[in-house]
N, C-alpha and C positions, 0 to 999 in steps of 0.2 A: 399804434397799438401793438402789444406783444404778439408775435406770430402764433403762439399757442392759444392765446385768447381769441384771435381771429379764427383759428381752426375750431375752437369750441363753439363759436357762433355759427360757423359753417356747418358743424355737425347738427345743430338744432334744426336748421332748415332741411338739411340732407335727410335726417330721420323723419321729418314731417313728410317729405316727398316719398320716402320708402314706405311709410305707413299708408299713404294714399294709394300707392301702387299696389300694395297688398290688398287693400279694400277693393280696388278695381278688379284684381284677379279673383277675388272671392265673390264677385257679383253672381247672384243666383242664375240670371239669364245667360251669363257667359259660361258658367259651368254646364248648364243644360245644352247650350250650343255646342260645346266641345264634346259632350257625351253623344249627341246625335251625329256630330261629324265623325267621331271615332266609330260609331255603329255603322255609318254609311261606308266608311273605308273598309271595315271588316266584311260587310256584305258584298262589296266589290270583289274582295279577295275570294269569298265563298263562290260567287258567280263565276269568276275566272277559273277556279278549280273545277266546278261543275262542267263548264264548257270544255275544259281539257279532258275530263273524264268521259264526257259524251262523245267527243271526237275520237278518243282512243277506243271506246266501246264500238263506235260505228266502224272503225277500221277492223277491229277484231271480228265483228259480226259479218262484215263483208268477206273477210278471209275465211271464216267458218262456212259461210254459204257456198263459196267457191269450192272449198275442199269437200263439202258434202256432195256437191254436184259432181265433182271429179270422181269421188269414191263410188257414188251411185252408178255412174257410167261404167266404172271398172267392174262392179258387181254384175251389171247387166251383160257386159261383154263376157265375163267369166261364166255366167249361167248359160248364155247362148253357145259358148264354146263347149261347155259340158254336154249340152243337148246334141250338138252337131257331131261332136267327137267323143263318144262314150269311152271312158277309161278302160284299158285292157284288163285291169285287175282291181281287186277291192282296195288294195293299199293306195294305188294311184287315185282312186275315187275319193278315199278318205282325205288325202292330201289336198285335192282340189276343193272339196267341201269345207275343210278346215280353213283354207285360204279365204274362201268366200265368207265364212262365218266371222273371221277376223276383220275383214273389211266391213261387214255389217255391224259388228260390235263397235268399231271405230266411228262409223257413221252415227250410231246411236249415242255414243259419248259426245260427239260433236253437236248433235241435235239437242242434247240436254244442256250443254254449255251455251248453245245459241239461244235456247229458250230462257235460260237464266240471264244472259246478257240483255235480251230484249226486255225482260222484267226489270232489270236494274236500270236500263235506259229510260223506261217509263217512270220509274221512281225518281230518277234524276230530273226528268222533265217536270214532274210535279213539284219537286224541291225547288227547281229553278223558278217556277211560277210563284211559289210561296215567298221565295226570297225577293222577287221583284215587287210583290205586293207589299211586303214589309218595308222594303227600301223606299217605295213610293210614299208610304205613310210617314216614314222617318224624314224624307226629304221635305214633305209638306210642313211637318212640324218644325224642321230646321229653318225653313224659309220664314215661317210665322215668327219664331223667336228672334231670328236675325233682324227683322224689321224693328222689333222692340229694342233689342240690344244696341243696334246701330244708333238709335236715337239717344239711348242712355250714354253710350260712349261719346257721342258728339258733345253732350253736355259736360261729361266728366273730363273730356280732353281739354276744355277751356281751363279748368282748375289745374289739371296736370301741367299744362304749359306755363301757367303762372308760377307754380311751384318750381318747375325746372329753371325758369328765369331767375327766381330768387336764389336758387342754389348756384347758378352761374355767377350771379352778382356777388354772392358771399365768398366765392372762390377768389375774387380779385384781391390782390395784395398778399395772398398766401404764396410762399415760395413753392415752386413746382415739386421740388424734392420732398417737402413736408406733406404736400397733398398726395403724392404717390405713396408715401409711408402710411398715411391715413387709410388710403384705399386698400393697401396690402393687408393692414390689420383687420379692416372691415371684412375681408374675405373669410376670416375665421372667427372674429369676435365682433359682435355688434351690441352696443355702439363701440367704436374704436377708442373713444376718449371718455375718461371718467374722472371723478374727483376722489381725493383721499378722505376716508372716514375712519376715525379712531385707529389710524395706523394700518388700515386695511384697504385693499383695492375695492373701489366702488362697483366694479364690474363682476369679479368672481368671488369677492369677499374674503380673499386669502390675506393673511397677515404678511406685511412687507418684511423682508429680511432686515437685519440690523444695519447692514451696509447702506441700504436704500433709505432707512430711517435717519441715518447719519447725514445723508445728503439733504434730506428734508429739513433737518435741524440747522444745516449749514446754509439754508436759504435757496435750495434748488427750486426752479420754477416747475419742473416736472420730473417724474421718474417713470420707469417702465416696469410693469408687472412681470416678474419672472414666470408666473404661472400661466397667465392668459395672453401676455404680450401687449396688453392695452397701454396707452399713454395715460398716466395718472397726473392730473394737474393738482399742484399743491395749493395754490392760492385760489 
């Protein structure tokens, strides 16, 4: 049998296989399964970020608490020194008081930041719990749908393997170079092979150039569409 007619028959079962694979990908339970999977992956990312934020907040709160403790000790020491060794003049007293006030202002600023950090950490804890609850619900739904889809896929796989066997059988006898050409065209035009219809490409419906039509009149078995690249069978 002519190679291009063998290829045409190969295309019939190949397109049947491709159609069935599309139907499998369009399965409603498969789509739901992928949606829940993507949601779970997203929530894992959210949890990881929250954990990193909480860890960073913990380090910052610890640093603030240490600094507040150190500055408070400095204020106490400065106040004790002020009481024990009274400044000799008003200017010196003002300087010492200003230094203590500066320390106190810094402590107050750090305490405000520490209070905010604690509040943010509590909010992150609540968010973390909410994410875990949502994830648990999504996981339960994922597991439920997976049981259903696994059974559907098991049944669909039988048909899929039968079609794959038909495609493999149809490929026998076709020259490897021609089969590779078919696959190369298929990457940008499906189906790769068509028939001629009223001097037009059956794939893109473009009128064939006069040079190609001359080949057709001269008895060419096939021509190639300059527009879409498909193989056009004449007979």
